[in-house]
C-alpha positions as CSV (number, residue, x, y, z in Angstrom):
1,X,-45.9,-34.5,-49.6
2,X,-48.5,-33.0,-47.0
3,X,-47.7,-36.0,-44.7
4,X,-43.9,-35.2,-44.9
5,X,-44.4,-31.8,-44.1
6,X,-46.9,-32.7,-40.9
7,X,-44.0,-35.2,-40.0
8,X,-41.2,-32.4,-40.2
9,X,-43.6,-29.6,-38.4
10,X,-44.3,-32.3,-35.8
11,X,-40.6,-33.1,-35.1
12,X,-39.4,-29.5,-35.0
13,X,-42.2,-28.6,-32.6
14,X,-41.0,-31.7,-30.5
15,X,-37.4,-30.8,-30.7
16,X,-38.4,-26.8,-30.1
17,X,-40.5,-27.9,-26.8
18,X,-37.9,-30.1,-25.7
19,X,-35.1,-27.4,-25.9
20,X,-37.3,-25.0,-24.0
21,X,-38.1,-27.5,-21.3
22,X,-34.2,-28.0,-20.8
23,X,-33.9,-24.3,-20.8
24,X,-36.5,-23.8,-18.4
25,X,-34.9,-26.5,-15.9
26,X,-31.3,-25.7,-16.1
27,X,-32.2,-21.8,-16.7
28,X,-29.8,-20.9,-13.3
29,X,-27.0,-22.8,-15.1
30,X,-27.0,-20.2,-17.8
31,X,-27.4,-17.2,-15.1
32,X,-24.8,-18.1,-12.3
33,X,-21.4,-19.4,-12.5
34,X,-20.0,-20.2,-9.4
35,X,-16.6,-21.1,-8.2
36,X,-17.1,-23.2,-4.9
37,X,-13.3,-22.8,-3.7
38,X,-13.0,-21.3,-0.4
39,X,-10.0,-19.3,0.0
40,X,-9.0,-17.4,2.9
41,X,-8.3,-13.8,2.7
42,X,-4.6,-14.8,3.9
43,X,-4.1,-17.0,1.2
44,X,-5.2,-14.3,-1.3
45,X,-2.7,-12.0,0.2
46,X,-5.1,-9.8,2.1
47,X,-3.6,-9.8,5.7
48,X,-5.9,-6.9,6.9
49,X,-9.3,-8.7,5.6
50,X,-10.8,-11.1,7.7
51,X,-13.8,-13.6,6.8
52,X,-17.1,-13.4,8.1
53,X,-20.0,-16.3,7.9
54,X,-23.2,-14.7,7.9
55,X,-25.9,-17.6,9.0
56,X,-29.1,-16.8,6.9
57,X,-32.7,-17.4,8.4
58,X,-32.8,-20.7,6.1
59,X,-29.9,-22.3,7.4
60,X,-27.1,-21.4,5.0
61,X,-23.8,-20.0,5.5
62,X,-22.6,-17.0,3.5
63,X,-19.0,-16.5,3.5
64,X,-17.7,-12.6,3.4
65,X,-14.5,-10.9,3.3
66,X,-14.1,-7.9,5.5
67,X,-11.4,-4.9,5.5
68,X,-12.4,-2.3,7.8
69,X,-12.2,1.4,6.7
70,X,-10.0,3.8,8.1
71,X,-11.4,6.8,10.3
72,X,-13.4,8.5,8.3
73,X,-13.7,6.6,5.5
74,X,-16.6,4.8,3.8
75,X,-17.2,1.1,3.6
76,X,-18.1,-0.3,0.0
77,X,-20.8,-3.1,0.3
78,X,-19.7,-5.1,-2.9
79,X,-22.0,-7.3,-4.8
80,X,-20.0,-9.5,-7.6
81,X,-20.5,-10.5,-11.0
82,X,-22.3,-14.1,-12.0
83,X,-18.8,-15.8,-12.1
84,X,-15.5,-16.3,-10.3
85,X,-14.8,-16.1,-6.6
86,X,-13.8,-13.9,-4.0
87,X,-10.4,-14.5,-4.6
88,X,-10.8,-13.3,-8.5
89,X,-11.4,-9.8,-6.8
90,X,-8.3,-9.5,-4.4
91,X,-6.8,-6.9,-6.3
92,X,-9.8,-4.5,-6.4
93,X,-10.3,-5.2,-2.6
94,X,-6.5,-4.5,-2.1
95,X,-6.7,-1.2,-4.1
96,X,-9.9,0.2,-2.2
97,X,-8.5,-0.7,1.3
98,X,-4.9,1.3,0.3
99,X,-7.1,4.0,-0.5
100,X,-8.6,3.8,3.3
101,X,-12.0,2.8,1.7
102,X,-13.2,-0.2,3.6
103,X,-14.6,-3.4,1.9
104,X,-17.4,-5.8,2.6
105,X,-17.6,-8.4,0.0
106,X,-20.2,-11.0,0.2
107,X,-20.0,-14.3,-2.0
108,X,-23.3,-15.5,-3.2
109,X,-24.7,-19.2,-2.4
110,X,-22.7,-21.7,-4.1
111,X,-19.5,-19.6,-4.5
112,X,-16.3,-19.5,-2.4
113,X,-17.6,-21.7,-0.1
114,X,-20.9,-20.3,0.7
115,X,-23.8,-22.8,1.2
116,X,-26.6,-23.3,-0.9
117,X,-27.7,-22.3,-4.5
118,X,-27.7,-18.7,-5.8
119,X,-31.1,-17.3,-7.2
120,X,-32.7,-13.9,-7.1
121,X,-34.6,-13.8,-4.1
122,X,-31.9,-15.5,-2.0
123,X,-28.9,-13.0,-3.3
124,X,-31.0,-9.8,-2.6
125,X,-32.1,-11.3,0.9
126,X,-28.8,-12.2,1.7
127,X,-27.4,-9.0,0.5
128,X,-29.6,-7.3,2.8
129,X,-28.4,-9.2,5.5
130,X,-24.8,-8.1,4.8
131,X,-25.8,-4.6,5.2
132,X,-27.6,-5.0,8.4
133,X,-24.3,-7.2,9.3
134,X,-22.2,-4.1,8.3
135,X,-24.6,-1.8,10.7
136,X,-24.6,-3.8,13.6
137,X,-20.8,-3.8,13.1
138,X,-20.9,0.0,13.7
139,X,-20.8,1.2,10.3
140,X,-23.2,4.3,9.9
141,X,-25.7,3.7,7.0
142,X,-24.3,7.1,5.9
143,X,-20.6,5.6,5.5
144,X,-22.0,2.7,3.4
145,X,-21.7,2.6,-0.3
146,X,-23.2,-0.3,-2.4
147,X,-21.1,-1.4,-5.2
148,X,-22.9,-3.6,-7.9
149,X,-20.9,-5.1,-10.4
150,X,-22.6,-6.7,-13.4
151,X,-24.8,-9.2,-12.2
152,X,-24.6,-7.7,-8.7
153,X,-25.7,-4.4,-10.0
154,X,-29.6,-6.0,-9.8
155,X,-28.5,-7.1,-6.4
156,X,-27.2,-3.4,-5.5
157,X,-30.2,-1.5,-6.9
158,X,-32.5,-3.8,-5.1
159,X,-30.8,-3.4,-1.6
160,X,-30.8,0.7,-2.0
161,X,-34.3,0.5,-2.8
162,X,-35.0,-0.2,1.0
163,X,-31.8,0.7,2.8
164,X,-30.3,3.8,3.5
165,X,-26.7,4.5,2.1
166,X,-24.6,7.0,1.2
167,X,-24.5,6.2,-2.9
168,X,-24.5,3.3,-5.3
169,X,-22.1,2.5,-8.1
170,X,-23.1,0.1,-10.6
171,X,-20.4,-1.1,-12.8
172,X,-21.5,-2.6,-16.4
173,X,-25.1,-2.7,-15.3
174,X,-28.1,-4.2,-17.2
175,X,-32.0,-3.2,-17.6
176,X,-33.0,-6.3,-16.6
177,X,-31.9,-10.0,-17.0
178,X,-35.4,-10.7,-18.9
179,X,-34.1,-8.1,-21.3
180,X,-30.7,-9.6,-21.7
181,X,-32.2,-13.3,-22.0
182,X,-34.4,-12.1,-24.8
183,X,-31.2,-10.7,-26.4
184,X,-29.5,-13.9,-25.8
185,X,-32.1,-16.3,-26.8
186,X,-34.5,-14.4,-29.3
187,X,-36.1,-18.0,-30.0
188,X,-37.0,-18.5,-26.5
189,X,-40.1,-17.3,-25.0
190,X,-38.3,-15.7,-22.0
191,X,-40.7,-13.9,-20.6
192,X,-42.9,-17.1,-19.5
193,X,-39.6,-19.1,-18.6
194,X,-37.6,-17.0,-16.7
195,X,-37.6,-17.0,-13.2
196,X,-34.7,-14.7,-11.8
197,X,-35.5,-11.3,-13.8
198,X,-33.4,-8.6,-11.8
199,X,-35.8,-5.6,-13.0
200,X,-33.4,-2.9,-12.4
201,X,-35.1,-0.9,-14.9
202,X,-38.4,-1.0,-13.0
203,X,-37.2,0.0,-9.7
204,X,-34.4,2.3,-10.2
205,X,-36.8,5.1,-9.7
206,X,-36.9,4.1,-6.0
207,X,-33.5,4.7,-5.4
208,X,-32.9,8.3,-4.2
209,X,-29.2,7.6,-3.0
210,X,-26.3,9.4,-5.2
211,X,-25.6,7.1,-8.2
212,X,-22.7,6.5,-10.3
213,X,-22.6,4.5,-13.4
214,X,-19.5,2.8,-15.3
215,X,-19.9,1.2,-18.2
216,X,-17.5,0.0,-21.2
217,X,-18.3,1.2,-24.7
218,X,-17.3,-1.9,-26.1
219,X,-19.0,-4.0,-23.6
220,X,-20.1,-7.2,-25.6
221,X,-21.7,-9.1,-22.6
222,X,-24.0,-6.1,-21.6
223,X,-24.6,-3.4,-23.8
224,X,-23.7,0.1,-23.1
225,X,-27.0,1.2,-24.0
226,X,-28.5,-0.8,-21.2
227,X,-26.5,1.3,-19.0
228,X,-27.5,5.0,-20.6
229,X,-31.2,3.5,-20.3
230,X,-30.9,2.7,-16.9
231,X,-28.9,5.9,-16.1
232,X,-31.8,8.1,-17.8
233,X,-34.3,6.3,-15.8
234,X,-32.2,7.2,-12.5
235,X,-33.3,9.9,-10.2
236,X,-30.5,12.7,-9.3
237,X,-28.0,13.1,-8.2
238,X,-26.3,10.9,-10.9
239,X,-23.3,10.5,-12.9
240,X,-22.2,8.0,-15.7
241,X,-18.8,7.5,-17.3
242,X,-18.3,5.4,-20.3
243,X,-14.8,4.1,-21.5
244,X,-14.2,4.1,-25.4
245,X,-12.5,0.8,-26.0
246,X,-13.7,-0.5,-22.3
247,X,-15.2,-4.2,-22.1
248,X,-17.2,-5.6,-19.7
249,X,-16.5,-5.0,-16.0
250,X,-13.2,-2.8,-16.2
251,X,-11.3,-3.2,-13.1
252,X,-8.0,-1.5,-14.3
253,X,-6.1,1.5,-12.9
254,X,-7.9,4.1,-14.4
255,X,-11.6,2.7,-14.1
256,X,-10.6,2.5,-10.2
257,X,-9.3,6.2,-10.5
258,X,-12.2,7.1,-11.8
259,X,-14.6,5.5,-9.3
260,X,-12.6,6.3,-6.3
261,X,-12.6,9.9,-7.7
262,X,-16.4,9.8,-7.5
263,X,-16.3,8.7,-3.9
264,X,-13.9,11.5,-2.9
265,X,-16.3,14.0,-4.5
266,X,-19.5,12.1,-2.8
267,X,-17.8,12.3,0.7
268,X,-16.8,15.9,0.0
269,X,-20.5,16.5,-1.1
270,X,-20.2,17.0,-4.5
271,X,-21.7,14.5,-6.6
272,X,-21.8,15.5,-10.2
273,X,-23.9,14.8,-13.1
274,X,-22.5,13.6,-16.3
275,X,-22.5,16.4,-19.2
């Protein structure tokens, strides 16, 4: 009987070790879900948007879509979530352009025709390159608003801690990928295995630009409590709005109006704190 128990334990340990090894090797496939298809803005029915190619120092080519702001309006530097392509966000782009806001949306490596493979280091470096590109285009840092959607919230925070911006919008943000992975894979020692951590809760205190957080109370991907903890750790001025029945990454009309309203107040010099 003792021998059988030893054999069972040994087999279980071997299976666990193999599963952990597979998860370690393939971990980025559980974080990033790129759609590599490259679509032109014109094909997405965005005639006022142009495609830009950013050349990275390590030889990759990053695809971005750029719709210029009307005079006196800000430009949104948008970092999207972990799935899909630029085309998936075409209605979001259209809504902001219709209000006169500019939009510069960068595709991570492996997404929408961008070359290379995504990682935390690469995404943040490319995001800073996108910011620098906008400034070289003549857009003042005082007219740049960072927008981080889900995964992109961690990218936006890292850019905001180093670059001057007018404001930061976080849509369905997490505290860290480490904490999120621990929630999804409690049986794994993710603290030892995880490469890309996006430690937003650890660095948000270094962000001093006005902040707005939007989160759905019914978000089943990133719990709303993560957004609330991130908000609590952030500096003033800050505002958070939640949507009672909202799920993950809400891009419908009401949520757009909430965010666009905050942008208008920010531009008028009246960012508000949530009650």
